[in-house]
N, C-alpha and C positions, 0 to 999 in steps of 0.2 A: 824755682819751685814748679812755676808754671809749666817751663817745657818738657820737664821730667813728666808731670801730671800728664799732656798730651800726649808724652810718646807713650805713657804705660797704658792710656786708652786707647791710643792706636794700636798697640799691641792685642791688647783684650779684646778688640772687634775682631780683627784678624784671627785670632783665636778660636772665638765662636763661629764664625764665619765655616772653620776648617773642619770644627766639630760636628756643626750640623752637614756639612757636606759629607763628612765620612758616614755620619750614620744614616743618612739617605742613600748613599751607595751600598751600605752594608744592607740595607733594607731591601732595596730592590733587589740584590744578588739572591736574598734567602727566597723571596718571594719566587724569583724565577727559578728558582733550583727545585720547588716543590710545588709546583703547578698552581701558585695562589692559594695553598692550603697552608702554608707554614710561614712563621716571621720569627725575628731574632728573640721574640720569647720563649720559645719552641713550639707554639701552638701548631697544630699541623690539622685544623679542623673541628667541625662539630658532627659528632655521632651522634644518630637520634634512635633509641633504644625504645621498643615499644613492648609493654609486658601485661599481662594479666596477674590478678591477686590471688595467684596460687604459691604453693610455699616454694617449690622448685625454682618457678620463674622469677619470683622475686630474688631468691638467692643468687642463682648464675647472673642475672641483669645486673645486680650490684657488685657483684663479683668482678665484672667484665667493666664496669665503670670505672672501678678502682683501677684494675690493671690499663687500661688502654689512658686514664689521666695521668697515670704515672708514666707513662712515655708521652706525654705531650700532645694528648686528645683534650678536646671538650665533649663532655657525655652528657646528654638530656636523656632522662626517663620521664617515660609517659604510660600512665597505667590507663587500659581500655579495655572494654570486654571483647570476645574474641572476634566480632564481626566488623564492628570498625577497626580493630586491629588491621585484621587484612587488607581492608580497603584503604585505609591508610599505608601500608606498606606497600602496595600494588601500585599505589599513584606516586611513590617517592616522597609523602609526607611522612614518613618512617623510614630508616635506615634498615634496623634488625628484629628479628625476633628470636628470641632464644629457646621458646617451649613448642614447638609444633609438634601434636602426636600424630604419627601417622603410621600405616595408611589408612588407620578407621575414623580418629575422633575429629582431625580436620580434613577429613576425607573432601566433605564438600567444598569447603574453602580452598583447597589445592587446586580440584578442578576447576575451581573458578577462575584461580589468579593465577596459575602456574605461569602462564606464559610472561606476567611481569617479574617474576621472583627467582630468587637464583635459591637452590638448596647446596649449603656447606655441608652435609653431611651428618650422622648421628653421634650425639656425645653422651647418650644412656642408651641403654637397653638391657634387659627388657621390662618395656613399661606395660602395666596392667591397669585397668579400671574394671569396675561392680560395683554391687552391693556390698557394703561392709558391714559386720555387725560385730558387738563384742561376741569373745569366745564362752562367755556364761550363756549365751542366749543357745537355746537347744535344738535348733535345726539347723542344716547345712546346705540348703539348696533353695533356689528361686521356685522351683515347685511347691515345694513345703510353703513358701510364705504367702500363699493364696488361702488357707484355711487358717494362718496365724494372723493375717493382717490388723486383727483386733489389736492383739498385744502390742503392735507397733505404733496404734493410735491410726491406724489406718493412712500411714505415712511415711516416705522415704524422704528424708531430709537432703535436699539436694543444694546445688551452687548457683552461679548465674546462667540464667536462661539461654545465653546463646553459647553456653559451652556445649562440645562434644559429647559428653557425657551424659546431658540432659537429654539430648537426643536418642542417647542409647538406652536411658533409662524409660523415656517414654515407648521406647520400641520393645521393652522388656515388659512393660506394663500389659502392653498388647499381646505379646508372645504366649505368653504366660495366664491370660486372662485374670490379673488381678485387679482387686476392687480396693485399689490404694491411691493415693495421691502423690505425686513426685514435686515437694514443695521447693520452688524457685527462692533463691536469696544469696546467699557470697560465701566461700569457704569460711570468712569469720565466724559468721551466723553458725554455721553448719557446726563447725568446731567447739562453739560456745554451748551446741546442743547436746552434743557427743559427750562434753565433759559433765555439763550436770547430769543427763541421764546415768552415766557411767559410775558417778559418785553414790548415784542412789539405788545401783544394780538395777536398772530400770532396761527393758528392751527396746533398741531403737537401731534402725538401719540408715544408712546413709550412703551417698556415692563416694566409695571411694577409690583411690589411683596410688599408684606406685611410680616413683619413689615419692614418699612423704612421710614425713617425722610423726603421723599418727599413729604410724607401725610400731616406732620406738616407744611412744609414750603410753598407746594403750596396749592392751592385748586385743586385738583384733583379728577376724578372719574373713575371707572373700566367700560368700554366698555361693555356690556352686551354679553354673551358668550350663546346662547340657543341651540347651536351642541356640546358645553363642549368639543373644543378643547384644552381649558388648564385645562380640568378636573375640581375637587373638589377642597375645599379647602384641605391644606396638612397640616403637622407638621413637626418642625425642631427636626432634631435628633441630640446627639453624637455618632460618632462613634470610633472605637478605633481599632487598629491592634491586631487580636485576643490574641498575649500573654502579651498583655500590663496589663491585670489584675492580672495575676501572679506576674508581675514584680513589679507592683505600686497598690498593693491593696488596700491601702489608698486613693490614688486619682482617683482610679477607684470607691470608695465607695462616694466620694464625687461628683463625676462627676454626678453620678447615682440620687444625690439629686437635682442636677441644674435645676431651673424652672426661667422664667422671665414674667413677664406680661407684655402686650402693655406699660405703663406706666413706667417700669423700664427698658426696652430696649430703648424705646424713650429717654428719660431723657439720657441716655448714649448716645447714637448716636446723641444727640443734642449738647452735650459739643465738640464732634469731630468734627460736622458739622460747631462749632462756631468758631473752630480754634485752639481748644488745640489738641496737638500730643495724638494719642492713647493712651500711658502709663500715661500721663500726666491726661487724663480725668478718666480713670479707679481710679488712685490713689484718684482723688478727689470725684469720684464717692461712693468707698468701704464706708468711714466712714459716708457719707449720707444716705447709705441704709444697715448699719452696722446688723441689724435685719435679712435682707435679705440673707446677706452672712453668715451669723452665722447659717442660715438652712442650708445652703449647706455644710460648713466644719467643723462644731461641732457636 
């Protein structure tokens, strides 16, 4: 009995050594084959996406989080205001920003940081910004806003102060000599104010942009902007830190093929607006739009 036990123990030890050695060999082989970004579990590295709390940005950032994690990447999302986001992206503290409005809204940031960034192209167009009001409001132009400011409480309800649309709104106030305040806040606070005023059929002016689910949920219109304070229609770009395509060429190639129509981004935003968590919304949206997704990732 003792002899059999010693023989079994010796076999078990040898077997354990073999398994450990095999595991180390496989692990080293995988790391060598992925430039250090992968291992035997399928982890291909961590991708850091910065986003601003705008509806389309939340939607597409979470969409790509799900898509990339399904392919073995780890993805972190960090919410920031626009100014620190561009700073972090240019310094390599972030890898991607999915919602850069060019050539107007984010023009100053692009001019400052473009040497440290890569532009992967346009995923949505045309994008528009301006002052939006309910359709029951009886004025149609920013020029008319000067005489009717009192009906709006002397305010245009805005979003975060670093946003390009806020700078354009300040320019509009000057261009049209408006005695009106552009109120700083957040998208969520602005939409809450819109919902309250709309429900009471009150006059309200907000900083509006397309694409956004607000135009599906409320009957809104843009006030005409004959002086072009808000500029012409824009395009939404995906930006990356300049070294990203070297480290993650497959991801860069996918992002360069990323395109969405009004219906596609609108349907994704609608799921979130109806109460779904952004990740859950993305997981539902993907199989319902598999052909579109495959055009990006295959």
